[in-house]
C-alpha positions in Angstrom: -16.7 33.9 -20.1 -18.7 30.9 -21.4 -19.5 30.3 -25.1 -23.2 30.8 -24.2 -22.4 34.2 -22.7 -20.2 35.3 -25.6 -22.9 34.4 -28.1 -25.6 36.2 -26.0 -23.6 39.5 -25.7 -22.6 39.3 -29.3 -26.2 38.7 -30.4 -27.5 41.7 -28.4 -24.5 44.0 -29.1 -26.7 46.6 -30.9 -29.3 46.8 -28.1 -26.5 46.8 -25.5 -24.9 49.7 -27.2 -28.1 51.7 -27.2 -28.6 51.1 -23.5 -24.9 51.9 -22.8 -25.2 55.3 -24.5 -28.9 56.4 -24.3 -30.0 55.3 -20.8 -30.9 58.5 -18.8 -28.0 59.5 -16.6 -25.5 57.1 -18.2 -23.4 59.8 -19.8 -22.9 61.6 -16.5 -22.0 58.3 -14.9 -19.5 57.4 -17.5 -17.9 60.9 -17.3 -17.7 60.5 -13.5 -16.1 57.1 -13.8 -13.4 58.5 -16.2 -12.8 61.4 -13.8 -12.4 58.9 -10.9 -9.5 57.3 -12.6 -7.5 60.5 -11.8 -5.7 60.5 -15.1 -3.3 63.1 -16.5 -2.3 63.9 -20.0 0.0 61.3 -21.4 -1.2 58.5 -19.0 -2.1 55.0 -20.0 -5.5 53.6 -19.0 -7.0 50.1 -19.5 -10.7 49.3 -19.5 -11.5 45.7 -18.5 -14.6 44.6 -20.3 -15.0 47.6 -22.5 -18.1 46.3 -24.3 -19.1 48.4 -27.2 -16.6 51.1 -26.2 -19.0 53.6 -24.5 -16.4 54.7 -21.9 -13.4 54.9 -24.3 -14.0 58.4 -25.6 -14.3 59.8 -22.0 -11.1 58.1 -21.0 -9.3 59.6 -24.0 -10.6 63.0 -22.9 -8.6 62.5 -19.7 -5.3 61.3 -21.2 -5.3 63.5 -24.2 -3.8 62.7 -27.6 -0.4 62.0 -25.9 -1.9 59.2 -23.7 -3.0 55.7 -24.4 -6.4 54.0 -24.0 -6.8 50.3 -24.2 -10.1 48.5 -24.2 -10.3 44.8 -23.5 -13.2 42.5 -24.1 -13.7 38.9 -25.0 -16.8 39.1 -27.2 -16.2 39.8 -30.9 -19.7 41.3 -31.6 -19.3 44.1 -29.1 -15.7 44.7 -30.0 -16.6 45.4 -33.6 -18.8 48.2 -32.4 -16.1 49.5 -30.0 -13.6 49.6 -32.9 -16.0 51.5 -35.1 -16.8 54.0 -32.3 -13.1 54.8 -31.8 -11.8 54.5 -35.3 -10.9 58.2 -35.5 -8.6 58.0 -32.5 -5.1 56.7 -33.2 -4.3 56.3 -29.5 -7.3 54.1 -28.6 -6.7 50.4 -29.0 -9.4 47.7 -28.7 -8.1 44.2 -28.0 -9.9 40.8 -27.7 -8.7 39.4 -24.4 -10.0 38.0 -21.1 -10.3 40.6 -18.3 -9.1 38.0 -15.8 -5.9 37.4 -17.9 -5.1 40.8 -19.4 -2.1 40.7 -21.8 -0.2 43.4 -19.9 3.3 42.8 -18.6 3.5 43.4 -14.9 6.7 45.4 -15.3 5.1 47.9 -17.6 2.3 48.9 -15.3 -0.6 51.2 -16.2 -1.8 54.4 -14.6 -5.4 53.4 -14.2 -7.8 50.6 -14.7 -11.6 50.9 -15.1 -14.1 48.1 -15.0 -17.8 48.9 -15.4 -20.5 46.3 -14.9 -17.9 43.5 -15.2 -17.2 41.8 -11.8 -20.7 40.4 -11.7 -19.8 38.2 -14.7 -16.6 36.7 -13.1 -16.4 33.5 -11.0 -13.8 35.1 -8.7 -14.2 38.8 -8.7 -12.0 39.5 -5.7 -9.2 37.6 -7.3 -9.6 39.6 -10.4 -9.4 42.8 -8.4 -6.1 41.6 -6.9 -4.7 41.0 -10.3 -5.8 44.4 -11.6 -4.2 46.1 -8.6 -0.9 44.2 -9.2 -1.0 45.4 -12.8 -1.1 49.1 -11.9 2.0 51.3 -11.6 2.8 52.6 -8.1 0.1 55.2 -7.2 -2.2 54.0 -10.0 -6.0 54.0 -9.6 -8.6 51.2 -10.0 -12.2 52.2 -10.5 -15.1 49.8 -10.3 -18.7 50.6 -11.4 -21.3 48.0 -10.7 -25.0 47.5 -10.1 -26.7 45.8 -7.1 -29.8 45.9 -5.1 -30.5 49.3 -3.4 -30.5 49.7 0.3 -32.4 52.9 0.4 -35.8 53.4 2.1 -37.7 53.2 -1.2 -35.7 50.1 -2.3 -38.6 47.5 -2.7 -40.0 48.7 -6.1 -36.5 49.7 -7.3 -35.2 46.2 -6.5 -38.1 44.5 -8.1 -37.4 46.2 -11.4 -33.7 45.5 -10.9 -34.4 41.8 -10.4 -36.2 41.7 -13.8 -33.3 43.4 -15.5 -30.8 41.0 -14.0 -32.9 38.0 -15.1 -33.3 39.3 -18.7 -29.6 40.1 -19.0 -28.4 36.7 -17.7 -27.6 34.2 -20.5 -29.2 32.3 -22.0 -32.4 34.2 -21.0 -34.6 31.4 -22.2 -36.6 31.4 -19.0 -37.9 34.0 -16.5 -37.2 31.9 -13.4 -33.9 30.4 -12.3 -33.1 27.9 -9.6 -30.5 30.3 -8.1 -31.0 33.8 -6.7 -29.5 35.9 -9.5 -29.7 39.2 -7.7 -28.3 37.9 -4.5 -25.4 36.2 -6.4 -24.7 39.5 -8.2 -24.8 41.4 -4.9 -22.2 39.1 -3.4 -19.8 39.3 -6.3 -20.1 43.1 -6.4 -19.6 43.3 -2.6 -16.6 41.0 -2.7 -14.9 43.0 -5.5 -15.5 46.5 -3.9 -14.5 45.2 -0.5 -11.2 43.9 -1.9 -10.5 47.2 -3.6 -11.1 49.0 -0.3 -8.7 46.6 1.4 -6.0 47.1 -1.2 -6.2 50.8 -1.7 -4.5 53.5 0.4 -7.2 56.1 -0.5 -10.8 55.3 -1.4 -13.7 57.3 -2.8 -17.2 55.8 -3.0 -20.5 57.1 -4.3 -23.9 55.7 -5.4 -26.2 56.6 -8.4 -29.5 55.6 -9.8 -31.4 55.3 -6.6 -28.6 53.4 -4.8 -28.4 50.7 -7.5 -25.2 51.8 -9.1 -22.0 51.9 -7.0 -18.8 53.6 -8.0 -15.6 52.9 -6.0 -12.2 54.2 -6.8 -9.0 53.6 -5.0 -5.3 54.5 -5.2 -2.9 51.5 -5.2 0.5 52.2 -3.6 
């Protein structure tokens, strides 16, 4: 992540936290993502790009007090809010780290990895998916949740609004027009990541939410 992006997400951490926890339907989506990780009591789960920690309590629900939840993010501002949100849990750990270079020894492995709205920020999302798959223990699950343009029949007005959101959430947000197609670029990154997960997984589940904008793909890696 660039310094501009880190500064942007740090500066808007409070607003991001409100959107991450108060957007209509977001709680249901986060619970569904946690369930898709197929966790059991005592498991270890890592969230890549945990942001302000909105998913971490739901992941802890799945692993119980005997399990371990690790949230990784590279932006100090959002991590401060994540630490505050999970301070009462002794088995939830928030670490400043790059999601493309997670400090997890390959030989240890983890039972599940969750990445929500992350791959669109990466230069090589498919490569990151490969790395995350290699980090999982045998039979572990990787779950990706991302947003992209809808393909449903009522897509045009939905995608118009989505395009505005993408533009306003792209650092440095000092202009409303960019030389590149931001929505198209995001679509390609999301497609590459989800396609790579499908290619690597022995069992795949996929569903869409929010008018076809949000895609959840989970896979078992054997």
